[in-house]
N, C-alpha and C positions, 0 to 999 in steps of 0.2 A: 656449687653443684658438681663441677668436674675438677678432677685433680690437677689439670693443667692450668686452671685459672687462678689468678691472684686475688688481691683485695679489692676494695671499692674504688670506683672511678669518680673523680670530682670534676664536674663540668661547670665552668664559669661562664655565665651567660653574658657578662659584660663584653668580653672579647671573643666569645664562642670558641675558646681554645680548650684543649684537653690536657690534663696533667696525668701522667702515669705513675707518679709517686704519691704515696699516702701523705696527706697534708691537712692542716686545719682548714676547713672550708672558709672561703672569703665571704663577705656579705653578699647575698644575692645568689650564691652558688647552690646548686642542687647536688646532693650526694646520691649517686646512683649505684647502689650496691651491686646490681646485676651486670653492669658493664665492666669488662676486664681490661687490665693494662695491655695496650697494644692493639685493641680493637679499633677499626676504622670508624670514626664518628660520621664521616661523610657517607660511608656505605649504609650505616644504620639509618641515616636520614633519607637516603635514596630508597630504601626498602620500607620507609614509613614506620620503622620501629621507634625512631626518635622523631619528634616534631622538628620543624625547620628552626625552631628556637633551641633545639637540643634538649627538650624535656621528654620525660617518660611518664605517661599517664597510666591509668589502670588497665586500659585495653592494650596499649603497646607493651606494658610490662608483661602481660599474659602472653603476647606474641613472642617476646624475647625468651621467656621460660620454655615455650614450645620449641624454639630454635635450639636451645641448649639440650632439651630432651631428645630431639632428633640426633644432634651431634653426639650424644652419649652412645648411640647405637653404632654410628659410623666411624668414630675416632679409633676404636680398637682395630678396625679393618684397615684404616689408613696406616696405622703403626705397623701392622703385620706386613704390608706390601712396600713399605718405604725403606727397607733395609739395604737394598741394592744400590750400587753406585749409579746405575743408569736411571734410577728414579721410577716412580710408579706412574700409571696412567689411570685416570678415572673418567668415565664417559657418562654424562647425565642426559638421558633421553626425555623428550618432551619437556625441554628445559624452561619454556615460557620466558619469563624475565630473568631466568638463571638465578633465582632467589637462592636455591640450594647450593649451586656451584660457588657463588660469591661468599656465602656464609662459611662453607667448608674451607675455602681458600683463606679467608680472613682468620678463622679460628685455628686452623692447623698450621699455616705458614707464619702468620703474623703474631699469633698469641702463644700457641703451644711450643713453637720452635723459634722464639725470639731471644734465645739465651746468649751467652757471651760470644764474642767474636771468635774465640778459639774453638767453640763447639763445631762439630761436623755439621754442615748444612744439610737440610733435607731437600732432596730433589724430587720433583714430580710435576705432572701437568694435568689440568682439568679441562675436559672438552664438554661444551654444551651443544646439544643437537636440538634444533627447533625448526619447524616448517614455516613459521611466519617471519618473513625477511625483515620486517620493521623491528621486531623484537631482537633479532640477531644483531642488527645495526646498533640498536641502543645498548645492548650488552657489550659489544666491542668498544663503543665509545666510553662506557663507564669503566671498563677494565683498563683502558688506556689512561683515563683520568686518575684512577686510583693507583696506577702503577702495578697492577696485578698482571705481570708479564707472562706468567705461566698458565694463561687461560686462552683457549681458542673456541670460537663460536662458529658453527657450521649450519648453513641453511639446507637441511636435508630431511627427508623422511627417515624414520627409524630403519625401515627395510633397506633404503639406499645406503645407509651408513655402513652396512656390513661389507659392501664391496668398494667403498670410497677409498681412494688412494690418500686422502687427507687425514686418515686415521691409521694408527699403527696396526700391524697384523695381529698383535696380541695385546690385550688390555688386562688390567688388574681388577678393577672394580667397575661394575655397571649399576647405575641407579636409574629409577623411573618412578617418580612420584605423581600419582594421579594422572597417569597416561591412560586416556579413555579407551574403553572397549578393547580391541585387539592390539592396540599399541603396546600394552604390557607384554603380550605374547611375542610381539616383534622384538621387544627389548630382551626377552629371554632368549630368543633365537639368536640375536646379536651376541649376547654373552656366551652362549654355547659355541658359536662359530669362532669367537675371539678367545676362547679358553679362559674366560674370566675366573679369577680365584674367588671373587665374592660378587653377589648380586643383592641389591637392596631395593625392594619393590613395595610400593603402596598402590595397589590396583584401584581403579575408579569404576565408573559404570561399565557393565558388561552385558551385552545383549545377544551375542552369538549363540551361546549354549541355550539360553532361554528360548530363542527362536526355534532351535532344533527340538527341544523338549515339547514346545507348543505344537509343532508340526506332527510329532509322533505320539501325541497324548492319547489318542484313541487306542493305538496299538499297546501303549504302556498300561492303560487302565484294564484292557482285556487280559493282559498277561500277568500283571502283578498288582496286589493291593498297595504296594509302596508308591505307585504312581499317584496316589491320593496326595502325596507330598507336593505335587505341582499341578493339581487339577484346576485350581482357581488361578486366574491371571496374576493376582498379586503374589501368590505363592510361587508361581512359575518364575516370576522375575527374581524374587529373593532366593529361591532354591537354585535357580540358574547361576546367580552371582556366587553363591556359596560353592557350588560344584565346580565352577570355573577355577576358583582359587585352589580347591582340593586337587584338581587335575594339574594345575601349574606346579604345585608342590610335589606331586608324584612324578611329574616330568623331570623336575630338577633332581629328585632322588634317583630316578632311573638313569641319570647321567652321572651319578656318583657324588652329588652334592649332599651335604648335611643341611637340613632345613629347620629353621626356627620360625614359628608364627606367633606374633604377639600383637599388642594394640599400641598404636601411636596416638595416644590420647590427645584430643583437642586440636590436632594439626589443621590449620586453616578453618577451624570450627566445622569440620566436615564429619559426616557420619561414616564416610569411607576411610576408615582409619586402621585397616588391617595391614600390618607390616610383615612382609616376608623377607627373611634374611637367609641367603643360601651361600654356603662356603664349600669349596672343593678341597678336600684334604690331599696331601701328597700321594697317599695310597688309599683310594676309595675302597670301602668294604664291598667285595664282590657279591657276597651273599645278600646283603641289604639292597644292592643295586638290582640284582636279578628279581628279588621280591617286589621291589617298586615297579619294575617293568611289567611283571605279571599282574600286579594290582591295577596298574593304569589300564591295561588292556581289558581286564575284567570289569572295571567301572564303566568304561566306554561301551562295552557290549551290554551290560546290565541295564543301562539307561538309554539304549538305542541311540547312542551318539557316535556310531561308527564312522559317519561322514566327517567327523572332526579328528580322525586319526592323524591326518597330516599336520593339523594345527598343533597337536600334542605329540609330536614325532618322537619315536624311541631312537636310541643310538643305533 
């Protein structure tokens, strides 16, 4: 699927060892086309992509394909920021069990850049930010066990991370997958404060905008027939979710980012699969930036969302 991946991986269940060279399968071995040379078998077991016996069933094969699908979007961004000698920094907010961070580390450092010893090594560091201390402890232990030395896990709120001395003053990539409600906005604020070159966001449930729409519904219905879009409670929730992401995209564009919105099909079997990728060019287009700033203010005013101006702050 990805250009950086090699051929099939042959797993021998008799000794549970992995061979990275194409070979004729031994008796009892399972040929797993999807697993690439250099991937950590232990990590795939920890993430329940491989069973404890090292097998891949239909469900886990689908999970692995979803992992590769996500990596396709992020790998070019990693390549873009990994050219300097000081190395890149990636901060994953709402990391949970750090599923994303571990997969990125394994595929980028251990698979994509496992070339000859004479090749210039790629330098970088991945940070996982999570509020649940028990998950942070487990991630630290797993990273140590796997030898993933360039990973750091911090027990912080997203908002706290912006001022934490444990993180660099500037970062290259910010990710936030299924960060609930306003945590995605906090991740965007973090990325803006840290002058991130790229942001990769998969928003989850969003209630704040829907709450304001609901509160101002009577005024909206009296003023504009478009308020019919959120007159019913179900429509209020869905429309609120849609508008939240529209405002996020406008906010990023208002800060000079180029924004792409697409679908992250099937990730975690979730209906919340909208993927927002924002990249800041070396020289943002001033005209498009001003237009996005004006549009953002107009949408907030048109939908009576003025009280959320601070949330979707302009530069």
